[in-house]
C-alpha angles and dihedrals in degrees: 000000000000090000093053092048092046090050092047090053092047094049093049099042103026092235140075119266121249116243090257092052091048090050090053091051092048091049092048092048093049092046092050093044090053090049094050092044090057097040108053094168091053090050093052093046092047093050093046090068112106138029101285129070118243116257104262091206091066127076104260093210093054092046091051093047093048090047089057091049094049091046088053091050091051089056092049113116092238090061096054116104125211113225 
């Protein structure tokens, strides 16, 4: 999971995360995964947002947790672009 989180950070910010930043991402992912694992209805509602159906071959809880992490990264100051 560290590799996926590290890659997500790199793709969104164009640099590698510091160890502290990676730790924050890991903590957020684990917190969200725990939440979605204990709230099945919330997971299904969260993944029903949008036009496409979730991939049934993937673990819904992990997809939901990673979606929250990536959404958080996209709101990170380093990802904002001045126009």
